[in-house]
Gaussian input, Z-matrix of N, CA and C with variables (Angstrom, degrees):
# hf/3-21g

backbone

0 1
 N
 C     1     B1
 C     2     B2     1     A1
 N     3     B3     2     A2     1     D1
 C     4     B4     3     A3     2     D2
 C     5     B5     4     A4     3     D3
 N     6     B6     5     A5     4     D4
 C     7     B7     6     A6     5     D5
 C     8     B8     7     A7     6     D6
 N     9     B9     8     A8     7     D7
 C    10    B10     9     A9     8     D8
 C    11    B11    10    A10     9     D9
 N    12    B12    11    A11    10    D10
 C    13    B13    12    A12    11    D11
 C    14    B14    13    A13    12    D12
 N    15    B15    14    A14    13    D13
 C    16    B16    15    A15    14    D14
 C    17    B17    16    A16    15    D15
 N    18    B18    17    A17    16    D16
 C    19    B19    18    A18    17    D17
 C    20    B20    19    A19    18    D18
 N    21    B21    20    A20    19    D19
 C    22    B22    21    A21    20    D20
 C    23    B23    22    A22    21    D21
 N    24    B24    23    A23    22    D22
 C    25    B25    24    A24    23    D23
 C    26    B26    25    A25    24    D24
 N    27    B27    26    A26    25    D25
 C    28    B28    27    A27    26    D26
 C    29    B29    28    A28    27    D27
 N    30    B30    29    A29    28    D28
 C    31    B31    30    A30    29    D29
 C    32    B32    31    A31    30    D30
 N    33    B33    32    A32    31    D31
 C    34    B34    33    A33    32    D32
 C    35    B35    34    A34    33    D33
 N    36    B36    35    A35    34    D34
 C    37    B37    36    A36    35    D35
 C    38    B38    37    A37    36    D36
 N    39    B39    38    A38    37    D37
 C    40    B40    39    A39    38    D38
 C    41    B41    40    A40    39    D39
 N    42    B42    41    A41    40    D40
 C    43    B43    42    A42    41    D41
 C    44    B44    43    A43    42    D42
 N    45    B45    44    A44    43    D43
 C    46    B46    45    A45    44    D44
 C    47    B47    46    A46    45    D45
 N    48    B48    47    A47    46    D46
 C    49    B49    48    A48    47    D47
 C    50    B50    49    A49    48    D48
 N    51    B51    50    A50    49    D49
 C    52    B52    51    A51    50    D50
 C    53    B53    52    A52    51    D51
 N    54    B54    53    A53    52    D52
 C    55    B55    54    A54    53    D53
 C    56    B56    55    A55    54    D54
 N    57    B57    56    A56    55    D55
 C    58    B58    57    A57    56    D56
 C    59    B59    58    A58    57    D57
 N    60    B60    59    A59    58    D58
 C    61    B61    60    A60    59    D59
 C    62    B62    61    A61    60    D60
 N    63    B63    62    A62    61    D61
 C    64    B64    63    A63    62    D62
 C    65    B65    64    A64    63    D63
 N    66    B66    65    A65    64    D64
 C    67    B67    66    A66    65    D65
 C    68    B68    67    A67    66    D66
 N    69    B69    68    A68    67    D67
 C    70    B70    69    A69    68    D68
 C    71    B71    70    A70    69    D69
 N    72    B72    71    A71    70    D70
 C    73    B73    72    A72    71    D71
 C    74    B74    73    A73    72    D72
 N    75    B75    74    A74    73    D73
 C    76    B76    75    A75    74    D74
 C    77    B77    76    A76    75    D75
 N    78    B78    77    A77    76    D76
 C    79    B79    78    A78    77    D77
 C    80    B80    79    A79    78    D78
 N    81    B81    80    A80    79    D79
 C    82    B82    81    A81    80    D80
 C    83    B83    82    A82    81    D81
 N    84    B84    83    A83    82    D82
 C    85    B85    84    A84    83    D83
 C    86    B86    85    A85    84    D84
 N    87    B87    86    A86    85    D85
 C    88    B88    87    A87    86    D86
 C    89    B89    88    A88    87    D87
 N    90    B90    89    A89    88    D88
 C    91    B91    90    A90    89    D89
 C    92    B92    91    A91    90    D90
 N    93    B93    92    A92    91    D91
 C    94    B94    93    A93    92    D92
 C    95    B95    94    A94    93    D93
 N    96    B96    95    A95    94    D94
 C    97    B97    96    A96    95    D95
 C    98    B98    97    A97    96    D96
 N    99    B99    98    A98    97    D97
 C   100   B100    99    A99    98    D98
 C   101   B101   100   A100    99    D99
 N   102   B102   101   A101   100   D100
 C   103   B103   102   A102   101   D101
 C   104   B104   103   A103   102   D102
 N   105   B105   104   A104   103   D103
 C   106   B106   105   A105   104   D104
 C   107   B107   106   A106   105   D105
 N   108   B108   107   A107   106   D106
 C   109   B109   108   A108   107   D107
 C   110   B110   109   A109   108   D108
 N   111   B111   110   A110   109   D109
 C   112   B112   111   A111   110   D110
 C   113   B113   112   A112   111   D111
 N   114   B114   113   A113   112   D112
 C   115   B115   114   A114   113   D113
 C   116   B116   115   A115   114   D114
 N   117   B117   116   A116   115   D115
 C   118   B118   117   A117   116   D116
 C   119   B119   118   A118   117   D117
 N   120   B120   119   A119   118   D118
 C   121   B121   120   A120   119   D119
 C   122   B122   121   A121   120   D120
 N   123   B123   122   A122   121   D121
 C   124   B124   123   A123   122   D122
 C   125   B125   124   A124   123   D123
 N   126   B126   125   A125   124   D124
 C   127   B127   126   A126   125   D125
 C   128   B128   127   A127   126   D126
 N   129   B129   128   A128   127   D127
 C   130   B130   129   A129   128   D128
 C   131   B131   130   A130   129   D129
 N   132   B132   131   A131   130   D130
 C   133   B133   132   A132   131   D131
 C   134   B134   133   A133   132   D132
 N   135   B135   134   A134   133   D133
 C   136   B136   135   A135   134   D134
 C   137   B137   136   A136   135   D135
 N   138   B138   137   A137   136   D136
 C   139   B139   138   A138   137   D137
 C   140   B140   139   A139   138   D138
 N   141   B141   140   A140   139   D139
 C   142   B142   141   A141   140   D140
 C   143   B143   142   A142   141   D141
 N   144   B144   143   A143   142   D142
 C   145   B145   144   A144   143   D143
 C   146   B146   145   A145   144   D144
 N   147   B147   146   A146   145   D145
 C   148   B148   147   A147   146   D146
 C   149   B149   148   A148   147   D147
 N   150   B150   149   A149   148   D148
 C   151   B151   150   A150   149   D149
 C   152   B152   151   A151   150   D150
 N   153   B153   152   A152   151   D151
 C   154   B154   153   A153   152   D152
 C   155   B155   154   A154   153   D153
 N   156   B156   155   A155   154   D154
 C   157   B157   156   A156   155   D155
 C   158   B158   157   A157   156   D156
 N   159   B159   158   A158   157   D157
 C   160   B160   159   A159   158   D158
 C   161   B161   160   A160   159   D159
 N   162   B162   161   A161   160   D160
 C   163   B163   162   A162   161   D161
 C   164   B164   163   A163   162   D162
 N   165   B165   164   A164   163   D163
 C   166   B166   165   A165   164   D164
 C   167   B167   166   A166   165   D165
 N   168   B168   167   A167   166   D166
 C   169   B169   168   A168   167   D167
 C   170   B170   169   A169   168   D168
 N   171   B171   170   A170   169   D169
 C   172   B172   171   A171   170   D170
 C   173   B173   172   A172   171   D171
 N   174   B174   173   A173   172   D172
 C   175   B175   174   A174   173   D173
 C   176   B176   175   A175   174   D174
 N   177   B177   176   A176   175   D175
 C   178   B178   177   A177   176   D176
 C   179   B179   178   A178   177   D177
 N   180   B180   179   A179   178   D178
 C   181   B181   180   A180   179   D179
 C   182   B182   181   A181   180   D180
 N   183   B183   182   A182   181   D181
 C   184   B184   183   A183   182   D182
 C   185   B185   184   A184   183   D183
 N   186   B186   185   A185   184   D184
 C   187   B187   186   A186   185   D185
 C   188   B188   187   A187   186   D186
 N   189   B189   188   A188   187   D187
 C   190   B190   189   A189   188   D188
 C   191   B191   190   A190   189   D189
 N   192   B192   191   A191   190   D190
 C   193   B193   192   A192   191   D191
 C   194   B194   193   A193   192   D192
 N   195   B195   194   A194   193   D193
 C   196   B196   195   A195   194   D194
 C   197   B197   196   A196   195   D195
 N   198   B198   197   A197   196   D196
 C   199   B199   198   A198   197   D197
 C   200   B200   199   A199   198   D198
 N   201   B201   200   A200   199   D199
 C   202   B202   201   A201   200   D200
 C   203   B203   202   A202   201   D201
 N   204   B204   203   A203   202   D202
 C   205   B205   204   A204   203   D203
 C   206   B206   205   A205   204   D204
 N   207   B207   206   A206   205   D205
 C   208   B208   207   A207   206   D206
 C   209   B209   208   A208   207   D207
 N   210   B210   209   A209   208   D208
 C   211   B211   210   A210   209   D209
 C   212   B212   211   A211   210   D210
 N   213   B213   212   A212   211   D211
 C   214   B214   213   A213   212   D212
 C   215   B215   214   A214   213   D213
 N   216   B216   215   A215   214   D214
 C   217   B217   216   A216   215   D215
 C   218   B218   217   A217   216   D216
 N   219   B219   218   A218   217   D217
 C   220   B220   219   A219   218   D218
 C   221   B221   220   A220   219   D219
 N   222   B222   221   A221   220   D220
 C   223   B223   222   A222   221   D221
 C   224   B224   223   A223   222   D222
 N   225   B225   224   A224   223   D223
 C   226   B226   225   A225   224   D224
 C   227   B227   226   A226   225   D225
 N   228   B228   227   A227   226   D226
 C   229   B229   228   A228   227   D227
 C   230   B230   229   A229   228   D228
 N   231   B231   230   A230   229   D229
 C   232   B232   231   A231   230   D230
 C   233   B233   232   A232   231   D231
 N   234   B234   233   A233   232   D232
 C   235   B235   234   A234   233   D233
 C   236   B236   235   A235   234   D234
 N   237   B237   236   A236   235   D235
 C   238   B238   237   A237   236   D236
 C   239   B239   238   A238   237   D237
 N   240   B240   239   A239   238   D238
 C   241   B241   240   A240   239   D239
 C   242   B242   241   A241   240   D240
 N   243   B243   242   A242   241   D241
 C   244   B244   243   A243   242   D242
 C   245   B245   244   A244   243   D243
 N   246   B246   245   A245   244   D244
 C   247   B247   246   A246   245   D245
 C   248   B248   247   A247   246   D246
 N   249   B249   248   A248   247   D247
 C   250   B250   249   A249   248   D248
 C   251   B251   250   A250   249   D249
 N   252   B252   251   A251   250   D250
 C   253   B253   252   A252   251   D251
 C   254   B254   253   A253   252   D252
 N   255   B255   254   A254   253   D253
 C   256   B256   255   A255   254   D254
 C   257   B257   256   A256   255   D255
 N   258   B258   257   A257   256   D256
 C   259   B259   258   A258   257   D257
 C   260   B260   259   A259   258   D258
 N   261   B261   260   A260   259   D259
 C   262   B262   261   A261   260   D260
 C   263   B263   262   A262   261   D261
 N   264   B264   263   A263   262   D262
 C   265   B265   264   A264   263   D263
 C   266   B266   265   A265   264   D264
 N   267   B267   266   A266   265   D265
 C   268   B268   267   A267   266   D266
 C   269   B269   268   A268   267   D267
 N   270   B270   269   A269   268   D268
 C   271   B271   270   A270   269   D269
 C   272   B272   271   A271   270   D270
 N   273   B273   272   A272   271   D271
 C   274   B274   273   A273   272   D272
 C   275   B275   274   A274   273   D273
 N   276   B276   275   A275   274   D274
 C   277   B277   276   A276   275   D275
 C   278   B278   277   A277   276   D276
 N   279   B279   278   A278   277   D277
 C   280   B280   279   A279   278   D278
 C   281   B281   280   A280   279   D279
 N   282   B282   281   A281   280   D280
 C   283   B283   282   A282   281   D281
 C   284   B284   283   A283   282   D282
 N   285   B285   284   A284   283   D283
 C   286   B286   285   A285   284   D284
 C   287   B287   286   A286   285   D285
 N   288   B288   287   A287   286   D286
 C   289   B289   288   A288   287   D287
 C   290   B290   289   A289   288   D288
 N   291   B291   290   A290   289   D289
 C   292   B292   291   A291   290   D290
 C   293   B293   292   A292   291   D291

   B1=1.4432
   B2=1.5230
   B3=1.3179
   B4=1.4540
   B5=1.5197
   B6=1.3226
   B7=1.4567
   B8=1.5202
   B9=1.3213
   B10=1.4628
   B11=1.5147
   B12=1.3346
   B13=1.4646
   B14=1.5214
   B15=1.2961
   B16=1.4525
   B17=1.5195
   B18=1.3090
   B19=1.4583
   B20=1.5238
   B21=1.3237
   B22=1.4602
   B23=1.5297
   B24=1.3357
   B25=1.4628
   B26=1.5271
   B27=1.3139
   B28=1.4651
   B29=1.5217
   B30=1.3128
   B31=1.4589
   B32=1.5112
   B33=1.3443
   B34=1.4725
   B35=1.5288
   B36=1.3202
   B37=1.4600
   B38=1.5178
   B39=1.3296
   B40=1.4624
   B41=1.5199
   B42=1.3228
   B43=1.4652
   B44=1.5299
   B45=1.3394
   B46=1.4694
   B47=1.5239
   B48=1.3246
   B49=1.4664
   B50=1.5289
   B51=1.3094
   B52=1.4734
   B53=1.5253
   B54=1.3275
   B55=1.4646
   B56=1.5297
   B57=1.3238
   B58=1.4683
   B59=1.5217
   B60=1.3270
   B61=1.4683
   B62=1.5194
   B63=1.3116
   B64=1.4734
   B65=1.5210
   B66=1.3347
   B67=1.4661
   B68=1.5270
   B69=1.3249
   B70=1.4657
   B71=1.5250
   B72=1.3178
   B73=1.4696
   B74=1.5262
   B75=1.3278
   B76=1.4687
   B77=1.5228
   B78=1.3120
   B79=1.4643
   B80=1.5279
   B81=1.3204
   B82=1.4782
   B83=1.5241
   B84=1.3365
   B85=1.4696
   B86=1.5205
   B87=1.3183
   B88=1.4629
   B89=1.5279
   B90=1.3328
   B91=1.4546
   B92=1.5116
   B93=1.3198
   B94=1.4611
   B95=1.5324
   B96=1.3132
   B97=1.4654
   B98=1.5243
   B99=1.3358
   B100=1.4601
   B101=1.5197
   B102=1.3285
   B103=1.4664
   B104=1.5183
   B105=1.3154
   B106=1.4590
   B107=1.5170
   B108=1.3269
   B109=1.4602
   B110=1.5296
   B111=1.3201
   B112=1.4670
   B113=1.5275
   B114=1.3286
   B115=1.4596
   B116=1.5319
   B117=1.3193
   B118=1.4574
   B119=1.5091
   B120=1.3134
   B121=1.4563
   B122=1.5196
   B123=1.3307
   B124=1.4597
   B125=1.5215
   B126=1.3224
   B127=1.4657
   B128=1.5160
   B129=1.3219
   B130=1.4594
   B131=1.5244
   B132=1.3294
   B133=1.4601
   B134=1.5211
   B135=1.3214
   B136=1.4592
   B137=1.5227
   B138=1.3383
   B139=1.4673
   B140=1.5250
   B141=1.3241
   B142=1.4539
   B143=1.5243
   B144=1.3175
   B145=1.4719
   B146=1.5257
   B147=1.3337
   B148=1.4691
   B149=1.5312
   B150=1.3263
   B151=1.4561
   B152=1.5229
   B153=1.3259
   B154=1.4604
   B155=1.5193
   B156=1.3317
   B157=1.4626
   B158=1.5214
   B159=1.3097
   B160=1.4548
   B161=1.5367
   B162=1.3247
   B163=1.4631
   B164=1.5211
   B165=1.3154
   B166=1.4631
   B167=1.5320
   B168=1.3156
   B169=1.4672
   B170=1.5298
   B171=1.3243
   B172=1.4669
   B173=1.5266
   B174=1.3321
   B175=1.4635
   B176=1.5230
   B177=1.3247
   B178=1.4693
   B179=1.5261
   B180=1.3260
   B181=1.4718
   B182=1.5237
   B183=1.3354
   B184=1.4634
   B185=1.5225
   B186=1.3118
   B187=1.4637
   B188=1.5265
   B189=1.3290
   B190=1.4683
   B191=1.5261
   B192=1.3350
   B193=1.4677
   B194=1.5253
   B195=1.3243
   B196=1.4536
   B197=1.5138
   B198=1.3268
   B199=1.4653
   B200=1.5292
   B201=1.3420
   B202=1.4619
   B203=1.5367
   B204=1.3435
   B205=1.4582
   B206=1.5223
   B207=1.3388
   B208=1.4676
   B209=1.5258
   B210=1.3196
   B211=1.4622
   B212=1.5292
   B213=1.3387
   B214=1.4666
   B215=1.5273
   B216=1.3349
   B217=1.4609
   B218=1.5253
   B219=1.3464
   B220=1.4620
   B221=1.5238
   B222=1.3253
   B223=1.4653
   B224=1.5218
   B225=1.3195
   B226=1.4599
   B227=1.5210
   B228=1.3287
   B229=1.4597
   B230=1.5308
   B231=1.3315
   B232=1.4616
   B233=1.5098
   B234=1.3087
   B235=1.4556
   B236=1.5088
   B237=1.3234
   B238=1.4624
   B239=1.5234
   B240=1.3353
   B241=1.4623
   B242=1.5360
   B243=1.2997
   B244=1.4607
   B245=1.5262
   B246=1.3149
   B247=1.4629
   B248=1.5192
   B249=1.3296
   B250=1.4527
   B251=1.5227
   B252=1.3218
   B253=1.4585
   B254=1.5248
   B255=1.3165
   B256=1.4568
   B257=1.5312
   B258=1.3175
   B259=1.4640
   B260=1.5232
   B261=1.3282
   B262=1.4652
   B263=1.5291
   B264=1.3202
   B265=1.4615
   B266=1.5289
   B267=1.3216
   B268=1.4594
   B269=1.5344
   B270=1.3136
   B271=1.4631
   B272=1.5288
   B273=1.3059
   B274=1.4642
   B275=1.5273
   B276=1.3250
   B277=1.4704
   B278=1.5313
   B279=1.3254
   B280=1.4722
   B281=1.5241
   B282=1.3085
   B283=1.4497
   B284=1.5363
   B285=1.3222
   B286=1.4544
   B287=1.5298
   B288=1.3222
   B289=1.4631
   B290=1.5186
   B291=1.3374
   B292=1.4614
   B293=1.5033
   A1=107.44
   A2=115.55
   A3=120.99
   A4=107.77
   A5=115.76
   A6=122.11
   A7=109.10
   A8=116.51
   A9=120.26
   A10=107.75
   A11=115.70
   A12=120.38
   A13=109.48
   A14=114.25
   A15=122.53
   A16=105.78
   A17=116.46
   A18=122.32
   A19=107.59
   A20=116.39
   A21=120.95
   A22=110.10
   A23=116.94
   A24=118.26
   A25=109.26
   A26=116.26
   A27=122.14
   A28=108.64
   A29=115.55
   A30=120.36
   A31=113.76
   A32=116.35
   A33=120.03
   A34=112.48
   A35=116.85
   A36=120.00
   A37=111.44
   A38=114.31
   A39=120.70
   A40=113.60
   A41=118.19
   A42=121.54
   A43=110.39
   A44=115.72
   A45=120.44
   A46=113.36
   A47=118.65
   A48=121.08
   A49=113.18
   A50=118.45
   A51=118.98
   A52=110.70
   A53=117.17
   A54=121.27
   A55=110.80
   A56=115.84
   A57=119.67
   A58=109.57
   A59=116.73
   A60=120.67
   A61=111.61
   A62=116.62
   A63=120.42
   A64=110.68
   A65=116.97
   A66=120.00
   A67=110.19
   A68=116.88
   A69=120.44
   A70=111.77
   A71=117.48
   A72=120.36
   A73=110.37
   A74=116.40
   A75=120.66
   A76=109.60
   A77=116.61
   A78=121.53
   A79=110.35
   A80=116.91
   A81=121.17
   A82=111.25
   A83=116.26
   A84=120.54
   A85=111.68
   A86=116.54
   A87=120.99
   A88=111.83
   A89=117.59
   A90=121.13
   A91=113.99
   A92=116.98
   A93=122.08
   A94=108.76
   A95=115.86
   A96=121.39
   A97=108.27
   A98=116.71
   A99=119.60
   A100=111.61
   A101=115.30
   A102=123.74
   A103=107.27
   A104=115.70
   A105=121.53
   A106=108.68
   A107=117.06
   A108=121.24
   A109=107.54
   A110=118.92
   A111=120.11
   A112=115.20
   A113=117.67
   A114=120.19
   A115=114.18
   A116=117.71
   A117=120.43
   A118=111.10
   A119=115.98
   A120=122.63
   A121=108.80
   A122=115.98
   A123=121.86
   A124=107.50
   A125=116.54
   A126=122.76
   A127=110.39
   A128=115.46
   A129=121.73
   A130=107.16
   A131=115.97
   A132=121.76
   A133=109.19
   A134=116.33
   A135=121.08
   A136=114.14
   A137=116.54
   A138=118.15
   A139=111.01
   A140=114.62
   A141=119.63
   A142=110.77
   A143=117.30
   A144=118.78
   A145=110.81
   A146=117.43
   A147=120.23
   A148=109.82
   A149=116.63
   A150=120.90
   A151=110.48
   A152=116.91
   A153=121.03
   A154=112.43
   A155=116.71
   A156=120.53
   A157=110.94
   A158=116.37
   A159=121.58
   A160=110.47
   A161=116.96
   A162=120.40
   A163=111.57
   A164=117.32
   A165=120.17
   A166=110.57
   A167=117.40
   A168=121.15
   A169=110.51
   A170=116.78
   A171=120.33
   A172=109.81
   A173=116.45
   A174=119.90
   A175=112.12
   A176=116.31
   A177=120.27
   A178=111.13
   A179=116.65
   A180=120.73
   A181=111.57
   A182=116.48
   A183=119.14
   A184=110.97
   A185=116.41
   A186=120.07
   A187=110.14
   A188=116.92
   A189=121.18
   A190=111.56
   A191=116.51
   A192=120.99
   A193=112.01
   A194=117.19
   A195=120.55
   A196=115.97
   A197=118.19
   A198=120.13
   A199=109.48
   A200=117.77
   A201=120.03
   A202=113.48
   A203=115.37
   A204=120.24
   A205=107.97
   A206=116.82
   A207=120.93
   A208=108.70
   A209=115.07
   A210=122.63
   A211=107.04
   A212=117.19
   A213=121.59
   A214=109.54
   A215=115.29
   A216=121.82
   A217=106.77
   A218=116.95
   A219=121.97
   A220=109.12
   A221=115.50
   A222=121.57
   A223=105.83
   A224=117.72
   A225=121.21
   A226=110.90
   A227=115.00
   A228=121.93
   A229=107.69
   A230=115.59
   A231=121.01
   A232=107.37
   A233=115.59
   A234=118.40
   A235=108.75
   A236=114.96
   A237=121.30
   A238=111.00
   A239=115.88
   A240=121.17
   A241=108.34
   A242=116.68
   A243=120.90
   A244=111.17
   A245=115.65
   A246=121.93
   A247=107.97
   A248=116.34
   A249=119.48
   A250=109.82
   A251=115.67
   A252=121.06
   A253=111.90
   A254=115.99
   A255=120.40
   A256=111.70
   A257=116.78
   A258=121.17
   A259=110.69
   A260=116.48
   A261=119.93
   A262=111.02
   A263=117.16
   A264=121.02
   A265=110.31
   A266=116.69
   A267=121.33
   A268=111.58
   A269=117.35
   A270=121.63
   A271=110.79
   A272=117.23
   A273=120.84
   A274=110.56
   A275=116.30
   A276=119.89
   A277=111.07
   A278=117.45
   A279=120.79
   A280=110.86
   A281=116.94
   A282=120.80
   A283=112.07
   A284=116.68
   A285=120.35
   A286=112.39
   A287=116.68
   A288=121.89
   A289=112.69
   A290=118.06
   A291=119.50
   A292=112.42
   D1=135.60
   D2=177.50
   D3=-103.05
   D4=130.12
   D5=-174.39
   D6=-132.92
   D7=140.30
   D8=169.93
   D9=-113.68
   D10=130.73
   D11=177.54
   D12=-122.13
   D13=149.60
   D14=170.73
   D15=-133.62
   D16=119.69
   D17=-176.88
   D18=-115.29
   D19=118.08
   D20=-173.89
   D21=-122.29
   D22=109.42
   D23=174.35
   D24=-74.21
   D25=137.53
   D26=-178.97
   D27=-112.77
   D28=139.73
   D29=178.31
   D30=88.28
   D31=21.17
   D32=-177.99
   D33=-120.47
   D34=6.34
   D35=-179.32
   D36=104.21
   D37=-174.46
   D38=-173.86
   D39=-82.24
   D40=-38.78
   D41=-177.60
   D42=-82.78
   D43=124.67
   D44=-176.01
   D45=-115.81
   D46=1.13
   D47=-172.82
   D48=-60.07
   D49=-34.35
   D50=179.19
   D51=-67.36
   D52=-33.23
   D53=178.27
   D54=-73.70
   D55=-40.85
   D56=176.42
   D57=-62.14
   D58=-42.83
   D59=178.63
   D60=-59.94
   D61=-40.60
   D62=179.45
   D63=-66.42
   D64=-40.52
   D65=177.28
   D66=-61.92
   D67=-40.97
   D68=178.70
   D69=-66.62
   D70=-33.43
   D71=175.78
   D72=-60.88
   D73=-41.53
   D74=177.96
   D75=-61.70
   D76=-46.47
   D77=-179.35
   D78=-60.03
   D79=-45.33
   D80=178.59
   D81=-62.65
   D82=-45.68
   D83=-179.20
   D84=-58.37
   D85=-33.97
   D86=179.74
   D87=-81.01
   D88=-6.38
   D89=178.85
   D90=73.64
   D91=25.22
   D92=-178.49
   D93=-86.00
   D94=132.64
   D95=176.20
   D96=-71.19
   D97=133.34
   D98=-177.22
   D99=-148.53
   D100=162.30
   D101=170.61
   D102=-135.20
   D103=120.93
   D104=175.60
   D105=-79.39
   D106=139.55
   D107=173.10
   D108=-133.42
   D109=171.73
   D110=-175.20
   D111=-61.94
   D112=-20.93
   D113=-175.07
   D114=-116.34
   D115=2.60
   D116=-178.35
   D117=170.06
   D118=-161.13
   D119=-179.87
   D120=-138.40
   D121=131.34
   D122=177.75
   D123=-97.09
   D124=134.25
   D125=-176.24
   D126=-126.55
   D127=158.47
   D128=168.08
   D129=-117.23
   D130=115.94
   D131=177.74
   D132=-127.85
   D133=161.75
   D134=-177.53
   D135=-86.10
   D136=-24.33
   D137=-173.29
   D138=-157.79
   D139=165.24
   D140=175.15
   D141=-67.43
   D142=-31.35
   D143=178.22
   D144=-67.28
   D145=-38.48
   D146=175.76
   D147=-62.92
   D148=-42.10
   D149=177.92
   D150=-61.37
   D151=-44.66
   D152=179.91
   D153=-60.43
   D154=-43.10
   D155=178.28
   D156=-63.49
   D157=-40.50
   D158=179.49
   D159=-64.30
   D160=-46.68
   D161=179.31
   D162=-64.23
   D163=-36.44
   D164=178.60
   D165=-66.05
   D166=-40.71
   D167=177.65
   D168=-64.76
   D169=-42.14
   D170=177.03
   D171=-61.16
   D172=-45.54
   D173=178.34
   D174=-57.69
   D175=-43.81
   D176=179.39
   D177=-60.61
   D178=-45.20
   D179=-178.88
   D180=-63.54
   D181=-43.57
   D182=-178.84
   D183=-69.58
   D184=-33.75
   D185=175.43
   D186=-64.55
   D187=-41.50
   D188=176.85
   D189=-61.57
   D190=-29.09
   D191=178.16
   D192=-80.14
   D193=-4.77
   D194=176.12
   D195=106.98
   D196=5.97
   D197=178.99
   D198=-71.37
   D199=118.41
   D200=-179.78
   D201=-81.66
   D202=-14.49
   D203=-178.69
   D204=-153.30
   D205=142.48
   D206=-178.52
   D207=-134.91
   D208=125.38
   D209=179.44
   D210=-103.08
   D211=127.89
   D212=-176.57
   D213=-124.41
   D214=131.39
   D215=174.15
   D216=-115.24
   D217=131.30
   D218=-179.07
   D219=-127.94
   D220=130.62
   D221=170.11
   D222=-121.44
   D223=127.79
   D224=-176.23
   D225=-126.27
   D226=139.47
   D227=176.96
   D228=-123.75
   D229=95.87
   D230=176.01
   D231=-96.81
   D232=135.45
   D233=172.73
   D234=-145.70
   D235=147.86
   D236=-177.23
   D237=-60.54
   D238=-44.16
   D239=178.37
   D240=-76.06
   D241=126.19
   D242=-178.97
   D243=-66.03
   D244=139.19
   D245=175.37
   D246=-151.28
   D247=170.33
   D248=177.79
   D249=-134.80
   D250=175.68
   D251=-176.21
   D252=-58.93
   D253=-45.14
   D254=-176.99
   D255=-62.59
   D256=-39.85
   D257=-179.14
   D258=-62.24
   D259=-43.86
   D260=-178.85
   D261=-62.93
   D262=-42.75
   D263=179.84
   D264=-68.32
   D265=-44.09
   D266=-179.24
   D267=-59.97
   D268=-40.27
   D269=-179.70
   D270=-60.48
   D271=-40.58
   D272=179.33
   D273=-72.03
   D274=-43.50
   D275=-179.04
   D276=-61.77
   D277=-37.65
   D278=177.73
   D279=-62.80
   D280=-39.99
   D281=178.68
   D282=-68.46
   D283=-31.71
   D284=177.02
   D285=-65.56
   D286=-31.49
   D287=-179.22
   D288=-75.77
   D289=-17.15
   D290=-177.81
   D291=-85.49

């Protein structure tokens, strides 16, 4: 399953890079394949339960850093046929060349 998340701590000031970095540390520690982009992070996970555990761990870490509130946006693409991030991008890029 390919998922994009955006995790936004609220009430911690304007600069969020230290919080984003901490969230990415959690993702790396769990061994989850990811791609950071300017507006969020795209992940490959096996299930919604894996995603939930990951988001809960991120929430705990950001709370430990002092975030009093955390806003999370999730977009998920589950499909029966297995695919990955690179395949989805490659399919579009191939069509652009035609």
